[in-house]
N, C-alpha and C positions, 0 to 999 in steps of 0.2 A: 461176666464172669471170665476171669484168667486162668487159664490151664497151667501156664509155667511163667514164672516171673523171677527176673534176677538182674544183677549188674551184667553190663557187657564182659567184663572179665570173667565172672562165673560163668557165663553163657559159652563163651570160647573153652574155657577148661572142660566143661561137661561134652561138648561135641568132641575136643581133642581124644578125651577118655573114651569116646563111642558110647556114651551114656544117654544122650540127647532124646532119641527116639524112645529109650525104654522109660526115661522119666516123663516124659508126656504120656505115654501109654498108660503107665502106672496111675496117673492121676485122672485119665478117663475112667479107668475100672473103679477107682476110689470114689469118683462121684457118680457112678452108676449112669454114664452118659453113652447112649448107643452110637456107635461110630463103625465105620468100614476100616478097623484098625489094621488090618493087612496092607491095604493099599496106600493107606496113610503113613503107615510106619515107613514103608519104603521112602515117601515124598520128604518125610521130616528128615531122614538119614541124609538123602540127596541134598534137598534145598538149603537145609540149615548147615550142611559142611560149607556150602557156597557163601551164605552168610557170615559164617565165621571167618571166611579168608577175606571178605569186605571189610569186617569189623576189627579185623586183627592187625591194627596198624597204629602207630606211635602217636599220628596226628589226630586219632580220633579218641576223646575222653572215654577211658574205661570204666568210669563210675556212672555212666548212663544208665539207665534202666531200661531192660526190653522187657515186652510181654509177648509170649506166643500162642496161637490159637485163643483169643479174646473171643467170648460170644457176645454179640451186639444185643442189648438189651431190647427185649420185646420181640425179637426174631430169632430165627434157627440158624443165622449167620454167623461165620466165624471168620476174623481177620487173622491172616497168616502170622504177621510180625509187625509190632509197634515199638519204636524208641522215642522216649519221651526227656525232656529237659528244656532249658532255655537256650536261645540263640543268644548273638552277641548283643543284641539290643535289649535284652532281659525279657522277650516276648516267651510265654508259655507255648509249647509246640509238642505235636505228638505226630511223628512221621510214621505213616501206614504204608508198609511194603506188601504187594500182593506177589506171592512167589510162583513163578510156573515153571515146569520142566519141559515145556514144548521146545521142539526142535525146528517146528516149521507152523505156519497158517497161511490162510489165503483171506484176502480181501473180499468184502460182498459191497454191496450197493446200498445196504442198509445201515443207518445211522448207528455207530459204535457196536457194529456187529461184524464178526469174523468167524471163519469156519476152521475147525482144527480136528484131529484124532483125538477123541476122548471118550471113556467109557465104551471102548470096544467099537467105536464108529466114529466117522466123518459128522460132527455135529455143530450147528449154529451157536456160538456163545457170545457172550459180551467181551469186547476188547479188554484186556487186562487193566488198562488204564482206566477205562470207565469202572470196571468192577472195583479198583481201589478208591475211585472218586465216590462211588454210589456208597460205599461203606462209610468212608469220612463223612458225607453229609447225614447219613442214618444216625451215626453217632452223636453228631451235633444237635440233630432232631430229638434224641430220646436222654440224652444226658444233661441233667440240670446242672451238674457241676460243671461241664465244659462251657456251658453258656455263662454262668454266672462268674467263672473265674477266667473267661476270655482264652480259653485254650484253643489254639488253632489246630486242626486236624489236617496234615498235609499228606496227599496220597501221592503215589508212585507205584510203578511195576517194574520188578526185576524178572528176566528170562535169561536165566544162567546157562540154559543149552542153547540158546537160539543164535545162529550165525549171521553174519553180515549179509551173506547172498539172498536171504529171505527178508531183509529189513524192509524192503519196499512194500512188502504184504501187510504190514503192521504201521509203519512210518510213512504216511502219505497224505495228501491233501484231505482225504476224507476224513480221516482221524485227527487232523491237525488240532482242532479246536481242543479236544479233550486231551491230547499228549500236552497241549500248552499249559492245561490246569493240573494235568495229572501225569509228570514225566515218564518216559519209557526208557529202561535201560536194558541192554541185550548183554551176552556173553562177554563182549570185549569192552563193555562199559564200567568197567569195575572201579577205576578211577573217576568217573564221571558221577557214579553213585556216591563214592565216599565224599565228594567235595559236597554234594547235594546234602548228605547227612549232616556234615559239618557245619553248612551254612544255616540249617534248621534247628539243630539241636548241637550245641557246643558245650555247654555246662550243666551240671547235674543239678537236680531239683531234690536230691535224697529220696526219690520214689514218691513224692507227694503227689504228682498229677497221676501217676498210674493208681495210686491208693484211692484219689478222688473219683477216678473214672470207674473204678472196680467197685467202690463202696458208697458213693456219692447217690444223691436223690435221683431217681429215675422220673422223667417228665411222663405223665400219663399218656398212653397211646391215643392217637386220634381215632374217633369215630368218623367214618365217612359222611355220616348224615351232617356232623358238626363242622367238617372241612370243606363241604360242597360249594357254599357261597364265595369263600375264597379261592378257590381253583377256578370257578367261573370268571374270577377277576384276574387270572393269569398267574396266580401265585402257586409256586411248588410245594404243595402240602406232603406229597409223598414221593420219594425217589424210587425209581423203578430199580429192582435188584435182579441181577442174573437173568433167569428164565422169565420173568416179567419183562426185562427189558428187550429180550430177543422177540418175544411176541409183539410187543408194542410197536418195535421199529418194522417189524415184518408187516403188520397190519397197515400202518402208516405208508409203507411201500406200495402194497397192493393197492390202496385206495388212489395213490398218485398214478400207477400204472393203468387202472382201469379207465382213466380218461383217455389214455394215449391208445391202447390196444382193444379196449371194448370187451376185455374177458372177464366175465363174471368169477368171483372168488367166493369160496366158502370157507372160513377158518373155525375149527373146532377146539375150543381152548377148554381143557380138562384142569380140575383142581379140587381138593376137599376143602373143608371149612377153614377159613381163615388164611388162603393162599393167596389172597389180594384180587380175586376174579372181578368183584364189584369195584374195586378201586382203579384196575387197569380198565374197566369198561367206562367209567366215568372220566378217567383221565384222558382217553381217546375222544369221548364226547366233547371234552373242553377244546383239545387240539383240532378237531374236526369241524368246529362250530361253524366255521366259513362255509363248509359243505352242506348239503341237505343230510343231515344225520339225525338218528333218533336213539334214545337209549329205550329199550323194550323190556317189559317183563309181564308175565302172566299174573304174578301176586301184586295186588294194589299196594300192600302195606308200605314196600319201600318206595313207591311213587308218591304216596301220600304224605309220607314223612319229609322227602325233599321237596314237595310242593310247599308244605308249611315253614320248613326252614327258609327256603328262598322267599317266600311271601313275607316272612318277618324282617327279611333284609331288603324289602322294597323293590323287587323284581316285579316286573310287570306280569300279570297272569298269563297273557298272550305268548310272551316269551318263554315261560317255562312249560307251558302246553306245548310249544313247538318243539321242546327238547325230549319229553317223555310221552311215551303211548304204552297201551296196553298190546298183548299179544294178538288180540282179535281185531286189529284196528286195519289189516291189510287185505282184506276179502276181495275187495274190488279195486285194489291199487295196480295200475297198469305197470308192466316190466320196467326194472331198472329205474324208477321215479327217485329212488333214494342213491346218494352217493354210498352210504354205507348204515347199516342197522346193527347196533350192538344190543344182542339179547343176553340178558342176565338171567341167571337161574333157569337155563333153558330146559332142564330136566323136569320143571313142572309146566311145559308148554301142553295144551290139550290138542285134540285132533281136531275138533269143531270148536266154533266160537259161539258167543251169545248165552244168556241165562239158562236156557234150555238145550244147549249143546246143538243146535240144529241149523248154525249158519256157517257158510263156507265149506272148504273140502279138507284142508289139512293146515294148520298153522305154520309149521315148519315149511312147508312148501309155498304158502303165501309169501311168508318172510323173505325167503330165497329169491322168488320171482320179483318181489318189489324192489330189489337193492342190487346194485352192482356188486357190493363187496357185503356179505352177510358174516357175521361173528357170533358163534354161539359158545357162551360161558357155561360149562355143564358139570355136575357132578352127579352121577347116576346113583349114587348113595345117598343122595337127597330126595329121592321119589318118594313122597309121602301119601298120595291118593290113588286110587285105581285110574282115575282119569288122567293121571300124569303120562303124558305120550312122549315127551322128549327123551331122546337116546343118540348115542352116537352112531349107530347103525341106520337109525331114522333119517338122521340129517344127510348122511351120505348117500342113501337111497334117494333122498329127493333132490339133492345137488346133482346127481348124475343125469337124473331125468330132464333137470332145467339147464343141463350144459354148464355147471358151475364146476370151476376147478377145486377141488379139495385140499386143505392145508392141514393135516393133523398128525398125531404120533408123538414121539418122544420131545421133538422140539417144541411142542405145544402143551405139554403138561407144566403145571405149577405146582412146585412142591414145597417152596420154604413156607414157614409157618409165621405169621404176624399176628394172630389172635393166640388166646390162652396162653398169655406171656411168652409166646414165641416158642412153645415146646411142640416139636413135632411128636415126641413121644406121648404127650397126654391124648392125641387123636388115635395114635396106634394102640394107647391104652384101652381107649374106650371101645375101638374096633375088637379088642381082644375079650374085655369083659362082657360086652354084648354080643359076642361070639358071631359077629360080621365076618370076620375073617381071624386066622391065626397071625400073630404078631410077634416080633423080638421084644415087645414089652410086657411080658408075662409078669415080671416082678415091679411093675410100675413104670414111672417116667421122671425125667430128669427136670430139673429148674423148679423154682419156687412159684407154683400155681396153688391159690387159696382154693383148696377143696375140701368140703366137710360134709358128712353124713349125718342127719339129725334124726333122733327118734320122736320128735315133738314139732309138728308143723309150726306151732305158734311161735316157739324159740326161732326157729328158721326166718320166719316172718319178721320177727323184731329185730334179728340182726341184719337181715336185708334193708329194713326201713331204716336203721342207723346209716347204713352204706349210702343210701339214697339221698340223706339229708345233705351229704357233701356236694352233690352235683346231678340230682336227679337222673342217675345211670345205673340204678339197680332196679330189677323187675323180677316177678313170679310168672313162671310158665308152667303149663300142664299138658299131660296127654289127654286125649279124647274119651275120658271114662266117667265124665259127669255131664249130666243132661243139662241142656240150656234152658232152663226153666224161666229165667229172667228176660228172655227175649220177649215173652207176651206177658209175664207177670212184673211189672217194674215196681212192685211193692217193696218199701225199705227193708221189711222183716223177711223177705224172701232171697234165698242164696242158692247158688248151684253147686258149689263143692263144700260139702261138710265132712271134715276129718275127725281125728280122736282128738281129746282134749279140748274140745269146743271150738276148734278151728272152723271158720265159717269165710267164704268168699264168693264173690260172683266174677262171672266170666268178664272180659272187657266189653263195654257196652258197644253195640251194633253201631251206634251212630259216631262212635270214636275212632276215626281212621287214622288217628294219630297217637294211639295209646302208646307208642314207644318212646314219645318225647313230652306228652301232656303232663304239666305239675301236679295235676289231682288223679293221675291215673294208677298211683302204686298200688293201691289196694285192690285194684282188679287183676284178675290173672289172664296172661295173654296165652295163645295157643301158637300151632305152628304157622298158622296164616298170618298172625300179626308180628310174628319175630324173625321169621325166615328172611334172609337178605339183610337183616340189621344186627347191631352189635350193642354190647351194654359193659359197662366196668363189671357188674355183679350180676349174675342169673341164679335165681332160686327155681329147681325144676320138682315138681311133684310127679312122681312117676306112679300111676295108677295099678289096678291089679291085670291089665292087660299084659303086663311084663313082670315075671316072678320067677323064683329061684326053687327048682324042685329036682330032686333026685341027682344033685351035682351038677345042674345045668340051669342056664338062663332061658325061660320058656316064654312064648308069647301066648295069649288069648283073645282072639278077636271077639269073642262072645260076651266080653267084659268092657266092651267100647259102648259108648252112650246110644241111645235110641236116636238122638239128634245128630249123632256123627253121620257125614255122608262121605268121609274119605274112604271108607271100605264099601262102599256101594258095590253090589253085585258079586261079593265074595262067595256067599253062600250058593246063590243061584247059578253062577257058572264054577263053582268049585275051586276058585283061585286061592287056596288055602296058602300056599308057599309064597305067593304074591302079598298076602295079609300079613304073615310073619315077617317078611321083608319090610314092609311099610311101617310096622309098629317099631322094629329096631332102628330103622332110619328115621324115624320120628324124634326117638328120644337120643339118638345120635345127634341129630341137628340141634335140638333144645339144648344139649349137654355142653354144645360149643358156642353158645352166643355170648359167653362172658369172656372179656379181655383179661380181668385180673383174678376173677375166681368164680365157682360153682357151688352152691350149696343145694343139697338133695335131700329130699323125703320121699321114702318108698313106703305104700301101703302095705306092701308084703313085708312082713319082718325078716323072712329069711333072705330076700333079696338084700335088705338093709345090712344084714349081717355079714353078707357075702362080699359086699360093697367096701364094709369096713376092713373086713380082712385082708382083701386085696389092696387097699389103700395104706395099711399098716407095714406092708412089704416095700413100700417105696423108699 
């Protein structure tokens, strides 16, 4: 999505007339895109004035096309400035320019990371040249048009307020590799930036490249489970963007330092659904595979899917088992046995281990004890059972007891959205309609995400079935309102879920540990345990009567949960009614965010269905 587009001469005129920031702001409002418009308005006024001065030169072709605030497909990230055209060899190019108002920054010892004053504090951020580079590579990954037409995305960074006295902080040996790929231009480098632009885009293409980038086919987003094998072979399937890169480089540096200073470290990485927690964990697993490192989850479903995928690619079982472990595997492990343990879905950790929860003392404590560097990827809004013990507070408490230095806070929060078609707004919209928290997305969300509410579950299943025929990446899931009858009764004519219009379905089979990828599992309905930590192109969610709409409010009712459901065990006995309410809302929030391209919804409660349709009609 491009917010502003025009010829260089048109851009220059709009800036000179003092209209550029207003024009961009108007487009944001027209498209109902949530943005921090006040601070961005100032940035547009300032940075685009400097870009106007760079481009307002007779040696630059004024018929070249520019784009401002281009949202990268399937992400929530926007590129500041793009210029497209042909170079002198008739190659199709797009020059990406990351604009910064920085006046100073400081180098760090972490790869491609610097610190500067941003957001009201000194923060660790990606080097501007890396930021431009990561955006260029992500566009190349997602745009079918860019690949098919051999368009080269050429990144650079322009810090128009940054003076020479501080150049050494950004331009030094530590960052030389990225600067060579993605050049750095400071306040006095206007002539060099012009030369760079003229070298890469000298002749107009009459807007065809920008049109292709904006309207061309988008390559499907990669699901982590599909990219894992390639990643283990050393291929870069995902490029770390912004806060992901900060966390990634910090963890690698802490693992390196732990061998020198013997300092235990615990990193708490927070992030909502689709912010790349699992991708980051697997990327670190791959890059640290020469160390003693494990990817750890309490939930078996992701591990089983990864196992199956890797076995199909002929990886030895012993190798696979050396990489992945359950969270209860460290009860008797000696201190610092592992260089690094990467704990995904840390909110799902239990206090004790074993089928009867009678083994060990505390899974969090055992993991920290077992590793020099422990990394916990957590989203406290995905706690879905009364046994879920993982929390930021508990991790900090255990780390303190074991003398492990804690790294957490703003620099370790993943915010960029890579699922749900890259819409941050969709996640905020769900939080609002589920009344988990008030958000700015009362009137809906931006971007094209395929979401539908059905009054007929059979029609929803039929539509999902057609989607599944494309690539086996559509599934149905449901809340725990239906007894698991078929766990004991395997008769063909016995079903677990029976809804209106003759809809009948069975829960996913208990011996099917890879329901998410099996070719024959579409007709089975998955649950939170078989889908959490995984992603699909399309997800169909059956919302049972434990979530209803009454008296102008979305309410929960734990009594409508199935008798075979153990996720709310102890609620009545211990009076955990507030916790039960939170778990039910979290469960549906998690299920409703499993789809990369779309989410189809059927509600047993007609009033809830009407409410959702009304809210969606306001998008």
